[in-house]
VOROKE-284140 format. One record per residue (C-alpha): x, y, z. Coordinates in steps of 0.1 Angstrom, whole numbers, plus 2048, in hexadecimal, padded with zeros to 3 digits. Layout:
BEGIN
XYZ ...
This chain:
BEGIN
806800803 80D81F7F5 8098487FE 81385F7E4 8218827EE 80C89F7EB 81B8C07E0 81A8DB800 81E8FE7F8 8458F6806 84D8E67E8 8539027CF 8728F07C2 8758CD7AB 87D8B07C1 89B8A77CF 88C8847C8 8798697DC 87E85E7FC 86E8397FF 85E834828 85681282F 84280C84D 8477E685B 8227D9866 80D7F586E 7ED7E0874 7FF7CC88C 81E7E489D 80B80589D 80380F8BF 80482E8D5 80783E8B6 8248328A4 81583C881 81B85F88C 841853889 83A84B85F 82986B85D 84188586B 859873851 840878836 83D89D83F 8658A3849 86E894823 8558AB810 8688CC828 88C8C2820 8838C67F9 87A89B7F1 85E88A7EB 85386F800 84484C7F8 83283D816 82F817815 81E7FD82F 82D7D882F 8177C383D 81679A846 81278B824 81C7AC812 8367AA7F4 8557BD808 85D7DE7F6 8797E57DB 8908057DF 88C804808 89B828814 88D82A837 87981084B 862819867 851800881 83F80489D 8337F38BF 8177D88C3 80F7C28DF 81979E8E4 7FD7928D0 8087A78B2 82979D8B4 82377A8B3 809781893 82A791881 84477788D 846763870 843779856 85F789865 877773869 87176E845 87B79183B 89B792856 8B378883C 8A67A5826 8A57BC846 8C57B1852 8D67BF835 8C57DE830 8D27E5856 8F67D8848 8F47ED82D 8EA80A841 8C981383D 8B9827857 89E81986A 88882088C 87D80589C 86580A8BC 8587F28D9 84E7D08CB 8637D38AC 8847E18BE 87C7BD8D1 8797AA8B2 8957BB8A3 8AB7AA8BF 8B27898C4 89377D8D7 8777858EC 86D773909 84C779912 83C77B936 82975F930 841743926 8457488FD 8667548EF 85E7688D1 8837658B9 8907868A8 89E78B88E 8C279689C 8C87B888B 8C97C58B2 8E57B48C8 8C77B88E4 8B37A08F6 88D7A6909 87F794923 85979A931 8597A7951 8377A996B 8487CD96E 8397EA954 84E80694C 836821947 837848944 848866934 86D86192A 88A87D928 8AE87091B 8CC87B913 8DF8708EF 9018848E2 8F587B8C0 8D08888C6 8D08A08E1 8B189C8FD 8968808EC 87487F900 8598678FA 84785090B 84A82A917 83281091E 8427EF91F 8437D3935 8647BF91E 8817C892E 89B7CC915 8C47C991C 8E17D28FF 8FC7BA8F5 91D7C98E9 9117CF8C9 8FD7E98CC 8FF80E8DC 8E08208F2 8CA8368DE 8D484F902 8D484F928 8B3855939 8AF87294F 88B86B954 87884D953 889826951 89381C92E 89D7FC921 8997EB942 8967F6968 8BA7F396E 8D3801959 8C7824950 8C981E928 8AB82690B 8AA8198E8 8C780C8D8 8DD8158B5 8EB7FF89E 8FB80A87B 8DE824870 8C4812884 8B08248A4 89D80C8BC 88A81B8D9 86E8138EF 8618378EE 84083F8DF 82F85C8DF 83385A8C0 8588628C0 8618778A3 8488978A4 85E89D8C6 87E8968BB 8838A3896 8A789F899 8A3878899 88B87D877 8A3893865 8C587686C 8A985D85D 8A5873840 8CA87E83C 8D585D83D 8C0851825 8C386F80F 8EA866810 8E8843809 8D084A7EB 8DB8697DC 8FD86E7E7 8F588E7FA 8DE89D810 8CE8C3808 8BB8C882B 89A8E1823 88E8F5839 8728E1854 85D8F486A 8668EA891 84A9008A2 8378E38AE 8538CD8B3 8608E78CB 83E8EB8DD 83B8C58DF 85C8C48F1 8588DD909 8348D1911 8428AF913 8628B792A 8498C5945 8348A4946 836896965 84786F964 
């Protein structure tokens, strides 16, 4: 399924090229506003002067060709069970894209399944596809509330977490950031998310990108540089993002 971009008043000049954004499993893995991440990428691609093409990939679909950015959201354990066989079937393609430097954003449930495994609190273990050197164990402790973390790469990152799976990072990844408010990956080490190559993984919903345009622009810049050899930035309107960040920072845990 594809959504063609419509011209906006900002698109007064010829497009610098088309960037294809593929959202993974939006039918099953799209809770707490994660669809908003794809919409932010679509709009910011326009603002930077490129043409966005937004596609969905669901269980049983043909996998899109010429993927520039991949984004995936969170879901319940039941949703993860629905997609697990299809995700395993696409594992090699996704690994090749990740190892080749394709920019990706995976949130919550897909963050877990991009790792080694998710052992649920009720017993079943859902295998991951091993792109990320992380493992997740379900617990009876729910980590929920507003989060602020410090990232050397992206500055302050703000969002909302709601998960009982607790993730531990291995030596093959770096944390996305260090939590100053909230729990993060687990209730012990103070880290949130994971970084590998150009993959950004996080538990933060809200959705993440509207309040964190630096991450959105990283994904867009990386995609443009891989596809066209260079990235020429435009003039995004960050006024609402700044207001959202100010309000989010003041919210209690």
